[in-house]
Residue frames relative to the residue before (quaternion, step in Angstrom):
aa qw qx qy qz dx dy dz
M 1.0000 0.0000 0.0000 0.0000 0.00 0.00 0.00
G 0.4491 -0.7217 0.4694 0.2390 3.53 -1.17 0.40
R 0.5498 -0.5835 0.5025 0.3237 3.45 -1.46 -0.27
L 0.3321 -0.7312 0.5559 0.2145 3.56 -0.98 0.77
I 0.0970 -0.7952 0.5966 0.0472 3.61 -0.68 1.05
F 0.0475 -0.8167 0.5751 0.0009 3.54 -0.83 1.01
N 0.3234 -0.6507 0.6405 0.2484 3.51 -1.39 0.41
N 0.8123 -0.1405 0.0268 0.5655 3.57 -0.26 1.32
R 0.7719 -0.1937 0.1460 0.5876 3.68 -0.05 -1.08
P 0.5114 -0.6785 0.4295 0.3060 3.63 -0.88 0.95
Q 0.1115 -0.7591 0.6344 0.0939 3.49 -1.23 0.66
P 0.6477 -0.5413 0.3610 0.3966 3.57 -1.09 0.59
G 0.8046 0.2331 -0.2240 0.4981 3.54 -0.86 1.05
Q 0.6380 0.5362 -0.3435 0.4330 3.57 1.21 0.12
I 0.4662 0.7044 -0.4165 0.3363 3.54 1.39 0.10
K 0.0198 0.7750 -0.6305 0.0381 3.52 -0.96 0.99
R 0.2183 -0.8051 0.5456 0.0803 3.49 -0.95 0.94
N 0.1635 0.8004 -0.5697 0.0905 3.57 -0.93 0.82
M 0.7403 0.2321 -0.1854 0.6031 3.56 1.32 0.06
S 0.5652 -0.6245 0.4359 0.3170 3.49 -1.30 -0.19
E 0.6426 0.5093 -0.3382 0.4618 3.57 1.21 0.26
F 0.4254 -0.6573 0.5336 0.3199 3.55 -1.16 0.39
E 0.4950 -0.6652 0.4738 0.2967 3.56 -0.89 0.93
K 0.4483 -0.6786 0.5003 0.2970 3.67 -0.90 0.75
T 0.0089 -0.7823 0.6220 -0.0320 3.50 -0.89 0.92
A 0.7158 -0.4326 0.3252 0.4412 3.55 -1.32 0.10
L 0.6792 0.4989 -0.2881 0.4547 3.59 1.15 -0.60
N 0.8233 0.3128 -0.1658 0.4436 3.54 0.64 -1.02
K 0.4866 0.6736 -0.4449 0.3339 3.61 1.22 -0.28
V 0.3390 -0.7161 0.5767 0.1991 3.59 -0.91 1.01
V 0.2385 -0.7946 0.5510 0.0897 3.57 -0.59 1.21
R 0.7499 0.3155 -0.1831 0.5519 3.62 0.74 -0.99
G 0.8359 0.0658 -0.0829 0.5386 3.62 -0.73 1.12
P 0.0814 0.8558 -0.5082 0.0524 3.59 0.86 0.89
K 0.5428 0.6246 -0.3718 0.4207 3.62 1.26 -0.47
R 0.6971 0.4237 -0.2682 0.5125 3.60 1.20 -0.52
A 0.4988 0.6669 -0.4270 0.3524 3.61 1.16 0.11
D 0.0165 -0.7829 0.6219 0.0081 3.50 -1.18 0.65
Y 0.1555 -0.8126 0.5588 0.0568 3.60 -0.70 1.00
D 0.3973 0.7274 -0.4611 0.3167 3.62 1.29 0.20
E 0.4622 -0.6849 0.4824 0.2909 3.61 -0.77 1.05
K 0.6266 0.5355 -0.3554 0.4408 3.70 0.81 -0.77
T 0.6846 0.4776 -0.2966 0.4641 3.60 0.81 -0.88
I 0.6655 0.4868 -0.3124 0.4717 3.55 0.92 -0.85
F 0.6791 0.4644 -0.3181 0.4711 3.65 0.85 -0.75
E 0.5784 0.5496 -0.3842 0.4645 3.61 1.08 -0.59
I 0.6671 0.4931 -0.3182 0.4588 3.68 0.89 -0.81
V 0.7262 0.4477 -0.2541 0.4557 3.59 0.81 -0.95
D 0.6757 0.5217 -0.2801 0.4391 3.56 1.13 -0.69
S 0.6845 0.4497 -0.2728 0.5048 3.52 1.28 -0.38
H 0.7121 0.3251 -0.2868 0.5523 3.56 1.16 0.64
F 0.2305 -0.7743 0.5617 0.1784 3.61 -1.19 0.10
L 0.6641 0.4729 -0.3057 0.4918 3.61 1.19 0.17
C 0.0033 -0.7693 0.6381 -0.0306 3.63 -0.80 1.03
H 0.3048 -0.6965 0.6116 0.2187 3.39 -1.53 0.13
L 0.1885 -0.7711 0.6062 0.0477 3.51 -0.95 1.06
A 0.2068 -0.7837 0.5770 0.1004 3.55 -1.01 0.93
Y 0.0917 0.7725 -0.6267 0.0456 3.58 -1.13 0.69
V 0.3818 -0.7020 0.5491 0.2449 3.54 -1.26 0.25
Y 0.0311 0.7886 -0.6138 0.0204 3.59 -0.77 0.98
E 0.8374 -0.0257 -0.0292 0.5453 3.56 -0.78 1.10
E 0.6707 -0.5251 0.2677 0.4503 3.58 0.99 1.00
T 0.6159 0.5150 -0.3699 0.4676 3.60 1.17 0.49
P 0.3667 -0.7175 0.5374 0.2488 3.61 -0.77 0.95
I 0.0203 -0.7731 0.6338 -0.0104 3.56 -0.93 0.94
V 0.1593 -0.7723 0.6126 0.0536 3.52 -1.14 0.92
I 0.0975 -0.8247 0.5570 -0.0106 3.58 -0.59 1.13
P 0.3268 -0.7155 0.5769 0.2201 3.62 -0.97 0.77
T 0.1180 0.8007 -0.5790 0.0990 3.63 -0.98 0.73
A 0.5284 -0.6102 0.4809 0.3422 3.58 -1.21 0.53
Y 0.0813 -0.7947 0.6006 0.0336 3.58 -1.18 0.53
G 0.1402 -0.7450 0.6404 0.1233 3.51 -1.30 0.16
R 0.1887 -0.7905 0.5692 0.1244 3.63 -1.16 0.40
K 0.0366 -0.7358 0.6759 0.0175 3.53 -1.19 0.75
G 0.8179 -0.0824 0.0308 0.5686 3.57 -0.28 1.18
N 0.7609 -0.2871 0.2543 0.5234 3.57 -0.69 -1.04
T 0.5911 0.5511 -0.3681 0.4598 3.60 1.15 0.43
F 0.1663 -0.7788 0.6019 0.0586 3.49 -0.83 1.10
F 0.1457 -0.7913 0.5866 0.0921 3.62 -0.99 0.79
V 0.0038 -0.7116 0.7024 0.0161 3.53 -1.33 0.74
H 0.1797 -0.7990 0.5695 0.0706 3.45 -1.22 0.50
G 0.1372 0.7778 -0.6100 0.0642 3.67 -1.25 0.22
S 0.7189 -0.3845 0.3138 0.4867 3.54 -1.25 -0.08
T 0.5873 -0.5576 0.4532 0.3725 3.58 -1.28 0.43
K 0.6832 0.4387 -0.2826 0.5108 3.61 1.32 -0.26
N 0.3474 0.7656 -0.4733 0.2631 3.49 1.33 0.21
R 0.4391 -0.7383 0.4566 0.2315 3.60 -0.53 1.25
M 0.6601 0.5252 -0.3204 0.4309 3.59 0.93 -0.89
I 0.6954 0.4795 -0.2812 0.4555 3.49 0.74 -1.07
N 0.6750 0.4986 -0.3104 0.4467 3.61 0.86 -0.86
F 0.6641 0.4610 -0.3226 0.4923 3.59 1.03 -0.65
L 0.6603 0.5133 -0.3315 0.4367 3.70 0.86 -0.84
L 0.6023 0.5618 -0.3639 0.4350 3.65 1.07 -0.64
N 0.6927 0.4673 -0.3038 0.4576 3.59 1.07 -0.41
N 0.6086 0.5399 -0.3557 0.4600 3.56 1.28 0.22
E 0.5165 -0.6348 0.4671 0.3348 3.58 -1.14 0.64
R 0.7911 0.1035 -0.0587 0.6000 3.63 1.14 -0.69
V 0.0783 -0.7540 0.6473 0.0800 3.47 -1.31 0.42
S 0.2001 -0.7717 0.5834 0.1551 3.62 -1.23 0.17
L 0.0652 -0.7666 0.6370 0.0486 3.44 -1.19 0.67
T 0.2077 -0.7861 0.5764 0.0821 3.57 -1.15 0.73
V 0.0898 -0.7666 0.6335 0.0543 3.55 -1.17 0.81
T 0.0651 -0.8389 0.5398 -0.0251 3.53 -0.71 1.11
H 0.0975 -0.7461 0.6521 0.0929 3.59 -1.09 0.67
M 0.2390 -0.7399 0.6157 0.1277 3.49 -0.93 0.95
D 0.1254 -0.8556 0.5013 0.0323 3.61 -0.44 1.12
G 0.8139 -0.1533 0.1026 0.5510 3.56 1.21 -0.37
I 0.3961 -0.6739 0.5625 0.2692 3.47 -1.33 0.41
V 0.2412 -0.7707 0.5739 0.1360 3.55 -0.83 1.00
L 0.0999 -0.7862 0.6078 0.0503 3.66 -0.66 1.06
A 0.1436 -0.7938 0.5902 0.0311 3.48 -0.76 1.17
R 0.6393 -0.5200 0.3972 0.4039 3.53 -1.32 0.12
S 0.7366 0.2894 -0.2028 0.5766 3.53 1.20 -0.50
V 0.5733 -0.5864 0.4342 0.3727 3.59 -1.11 0.56
F 0.5990 0.5973 -0.3541 0.3987 3.59 1.01 -0.79
H 0.7667 0.3950 -0.1921 0.4683 3.57 0.88 -0.89
H 0.3678 0.6851 -0.5276 0.3421 3.64 1.14 0.27
S 0.0520 0.8157 -0.5679 0.0973 3.61 -0.98 0.76
F 0.3677 -0.6864 0.5530 0.2962 3.59 -1.30 -0.36
N 0.3236 -0.6667 0.6153 0.2688 3.42 -1.34 0.30
Y 0.0559 0.8285 -0.5347 0.1570 3.55 -0.74 1.08
R 0.1329 -0.7262 0.6560 0.1570 3.43 -1.40 0.19
S 0.0476 0.8072 -0.5841 0.0701 3.66 -0.68 1.01
A 0.1503 -0.7586 0.6324 0.0446 3.44 -1.31 0.67
V 0.1214 -0.7609 0.6339 0.0672 3.53 -1.05 0.88
I 0.1149 -0.7977 0.5912 0.0313 3.58 -0.71 1.13
F 0.0885 -0.7631 0.6366 0.0679 3.56 -1.02 0.78
G 0.1856 0.8009 -0.5519 0.1397 3.51 -1.06 0.76
K 0.5312 -0.6206 0.4728 0.3304 3.50 -1.33 0.12
P 0.3070 -0.7836 0.5094 0.1797 3.58 -0.76 1.05
R 0.0077 0.7758 -0.6307 -0.0164 3.53 -1.29 0.50
L 0.4289 -0.6808 0.5142 0.2968 3.54 -1.03 0.55
V 0.3742 -0.7086 0.5562 0.2202 3.58 -0.90 1.00
T 0.0454 -0.8252 0.5628 -0.0149 3.56 -0.57 1.15
D 0.5717 0.5578 -0.3864 0.4612 3.63 1.23 -0.40
W 0.5108 -0.6889 0.4297 0.2825 3.58 -0.77 1.26
D 0.6975 0.4860 -0.2935 0.4372 3.59 0.74 -0.89
E 0.6740 0.4734 -0.3158 0.4710 3.56 0.95 -0.79
K 0.5984 0.5852 -0.3131 0.4488 3.50 1.17 -0.72
M 0.6756 0.4759 -0.2573 0.5009 3.54 1.02 -0.96
E 0.6399 0.5128 -0.3082 0.4822 3.59 1.03 -0.71
A 0.6359 0.5189 -0.3297 0.4665 3.58 1.01 -0.78
L 0.6685 0.4838 -0.3256 0.4615 3.59 0.96 -0.77
K 0.5956 0.5629 -0.3337 0.4660 3.55 1.18 -0.63
I 0.6540 0.5245 -0.2898 0.4617 3.54 1.00 -0.99
I 0.6590 0.5014 -0.3226 0.4584 3.56 0.97 -0.92
T 0.6665 0.5225 -0.3108 0.4314 3.55 0.90 -1.06
D 0.7180 0.4371 -0.2564 0.4773 3.58 0.80 -1.06
K 0.5778 0.5735 -0.4057 0.4154 3.58 1.10 -0.25
I 0.6358 0.5025 -0.2994 0.5036 3.52 1.23 -0.75
I 0.7974 -0.0877 0.1161 0.5857 3.57 0.72 -1.00
K 0.3536 -0.7861 0.4720 0.1850 3.64 -0.19 1.27
G 0.8084 0.2722 -0.2304 0.4683 3.47 -0.95 1.03
R 0.5094 0.6703 -0.4122 0.3483 3.58 1.22 -0.13
W 0.5823 0.6086 -0.3627 0.3986 3.54 1.10 -0.57
E 0.6866 0.4745 -0.2643 0.4833 3.53 1.04 -0.84
E 0.6664 0.5107 -0.2844 0.4628 3.63 1.21 -0.50
A 0.7640 0.3751 -0.1968 0.4866 3.63 1.06 -0.58
R 0.5844 -0.5391 0.4350 0.4226 3.63 -1.18 0.22
I 0.3744 -0.7095 0.5476 0.2376 3.54 -0.91 0.96
P 0.7074 -0.4703 0.3422 0.4017 3.58 -1.41 0.56
N 0.3133 -0.7181 0.5834 0.2138 3.61 -1.08 0.75
E 0.7343 -0.4275 0.2584 0.4597 3.61 -1.24 0.14
K 0.6250 0.5407 -0.3425 0.4469 3.68 0.92 -0.83
E 0.6919 0.4692 -0.2788 0.4728 3.57 0.90 -1.03
M 0.6467 0.5086 -0.3443 0.4523 3.61 0.93 -0.67
K 0.6505 0.5201 -0.3089 0.4592 3.59 1.03 -0.78
G 0.7210 0.4199 -0.2568 0.4877 3.60 1.14 -0.58
T 0.6461 0.4851 -0.3108 0.5006 3.56 1.32 0.12
A 0.1945 -0.7508 0.6248 0.0895 3.51 -1.07 1.02
V 0.1467 -0.7696 0.6192 0.0527 3.50 -1.06 0.97
M 0.1232 -0.7892 0.5994 0.0516 3.54 -0.72 1.03
A 0.1975 -0.7564 0.6153 0.1017 3.49 -0.95 0.96
I 0.1579 -0.7726 0.6086 0.0882 3.60 -1.00 0.84
E 0.1791 -0.7984 0.5630 0.1162 3.58 -0.32 1.17
M 0.4111 -0.7585 0.4633 0.2026 3.58 -0.39 1.38
T 0.0525 -0.7712 0.6326 0.0487 3.61 -1.01 0.87
E 0.8146 0.0808 0.0058 0.5743 3.60 0.96 -0.82
A 0.0523 0.7974 -0.5982 0.0598 3.59 -1.16 0.61
S 0.0265 0.7696 -0.6378 -0.0146 3.50 -1.36 0.33
A 0.2026 -0.7586 0.6025 0.1428 3.48 -1.17 0.45
K 0.1012 -0.7692 0.6244 0.0908 3.49 -1.27 0.44
I 0.0627 -0.8355 0.5421 -0.0644 3.53 -0.70 1.13
R 0.0347 -0.7415 0.6694 0.0297 3.58 -1.11 0.82
A 0.1698 0.7783 -0.5898 0.1325 3.51 -0.84 1.02
E 0.5188 0.6085 -0.4115 0.4373 3.47 0.49 1.35
G 0.6211 -0.5603 0.4040 0.3702 3.56 -1.27 0.22
A 0.7477 -0.3805 0.3056 0.4502 3.51 -1.34 -0.23
N 0.2068 -0.7615 0.6028 0.1182 3.49 -1.18 0.71
D 0.0298 -0.8468 0.5297 -0.0395 3.53 0.19 1.36
E 0.5923 -0.5441 0.4670 0.3675 3.52 -1.32 0.34
P 0.6111 -0.5873 0.3796 0.3709 3.54 -1.05 0.77
E 0.6861 0.4959 -0.3013 0.4388 3.60 0.97 -0.82
D 0.6562 0.4993 -0.3273 0.4614 3.61 1.25 -0.18
M 0.4512 0.7445 -0.4127 0.2679 3.58 1.25 -0.22
D 0.7075 0.4487 -0.2313 0.4945 3.58 1.13 -0.69
L 0.4815 0.6593 -0.4653 0.3420 3.59 1.12 0.05
D 0.4696 -0.6845 0.4929 0.2608 3.55 -1.13 0.74
I 0.4313 0.6626 -0.4733 0.3886 3.50 0.75 1.08
W 0.4410 -0.7133 0.4859 0.2463 3.59 -0.95 0.97
A 0.0233 -0.7943 0.6065 0.0276 3.57 -0.93 0.70
G 0.3320 0.7453 -0.5299 0.2313 3.58 -1.04 0.68
V 0.5443 -0.6275 0.4613 0.3118 3.61 -1.28 -0.24
L 0.2018 -0.7310 0.6397 0.1256 3.54 -1.03 0.87
P 0.2755 -0.7795 0.5380 0.1646 3.69 -0.21 1.26
L 0.2435 -0.7507 0.6061 0.0993 3.38 -1.33 0.78
H 0.0546 -0.8015 0.5955 0.0002 3.53 -0.75 1.06
V 0.2557 -0.7500 0.5866 0.1672 3.57 -1.11 0.74
G 0.0209 0.8084 -0.5821 0.0853 3.53 -0.79 1.07
F 0.2968 -0.7410 0.5703 0.1937 3.54 -1.37 0.18
G 0.4395 -0.6981 0.5101 0.2436 3.54 -1.17 0.67
E 0.7427 -0.3586 0.3152 0.4696 3.58 -1.30 -0.26
A 0.5477 -0.6286 0.4627 0.3015 3.56 -0.99 1.01
Q 0.1640 -0.7759 0.6057 0.0649 3.65 -0.90 0.90
P 0.2976 -0.7702 0.5405 0.1612 3.62 -0.41 1.24
N 0.5734 -0.5734 0.4626 0.3584 3.57 -1.19 0.63
D 0.5664 -0.6065 0.4322 0.3529 3.59 -1.10 0.58
D 0.7087 0.4614 -0.2458 0.4738 3.54 1.16 -0.57
C 0.3727 0.7249 -0.4891 0.3105 3.63 1.29 0.28
K 0.5170 -0.6047 0.4984 0.3445 3.56 -1.07 0.63
E 0.5537 -0.6116 0.4585 0.3304 3.57 -1.12 0.74
G 0.8044 0.3362 -0.2470 0.4230 3.55 -1.12 0.63
L 0.5060 0.6501 -0.4183 0.3827 3.51 1.31 -0.03
G 0.3192 -0.7731 0.5180 0.1791 3.62 -0.64 1.02
I 0.6425 -0.4788 0.4194 0.4267 3.51 -1.30 0.03
P 0.4343 -0.7253 0.4599 0.2717 3.67 -0.54 0.97
A 0.6498 -0.5648 0.3536 0.3657 3.52 -1.20 0.57
S 0.6144 0.5684 -0.3470 0.4231 3.54 1.08 -0.73
V 0.6591 0.4946 -0.2874 0.4883 3.55 1.15 -0.84
K 0.6208 0.5556 -0.3201 0.4511 3.62 0.93 -0.90
G 0.7936 0.3458 -0.1578 0.4751 3.54 0.82 -1.00
F 0.4229 0.7538 -0.4305 0.2601 3.57 1.30 0.03
E 0.0400 0.7680 -0.6367 0.0568 3.53 -0.93 0.97
F 0.2229 -0.7636 0.5951 0.1141 3.51 -0.86 0.95
D 0.1046 -0.8474 0.5204 0.0107 3.61 0.12 1.31
T 0.0749 -0.8109 0.5802 0.0123 3.55 -0.37 1.25
K 0.6079 0.5708 -0.3834 0.3972 3.60 1.06 0.06
């Protein structure tokens, strides 16, 4: 992958690639805890590709709102979808830039002092220019990408959207221009004077897992568990 080079703030069509890191800008530069920052494209894509839920922020009637939603990625393009009447998408499409975040919670960090309790995590913040996907084939492909991002192979097992459903669905593409990651993967950082306290310190790892698949009550008898479900793995590493 390459490096994004900007003159002050990036403008569409000004992106050039020659390295594997995102250039630090006023938007993506990590200010708090910069030692945990990472601008490497590979690291950022590993974080976003091992999840399917992001949070998008927008402002409605002077009120900041954050909404969770599913996403998919193809190259430097992120896709999200919703109803054509979706307030978030309609507002974001009127902006020059939008941002989305992806977060993995990896553990609870327990320190000797309350002040130094923390979390181990991996997070990525993506900035980009939004656009409405109007091409029928790209729109269908985007919906497939989002579906298979959640559970690989499900698109081929289920009925694809019909014309009415497609007309009622809005797909927004976000063309990535800037990004950064922030990662914490360590134990508690206590004050030297607290080291002799008789208080346990350490990390409680957090793992995401799934239980046994539960068929709908109205499923036809004799239907087995589909291949996509049998082979499903939620890789958070």
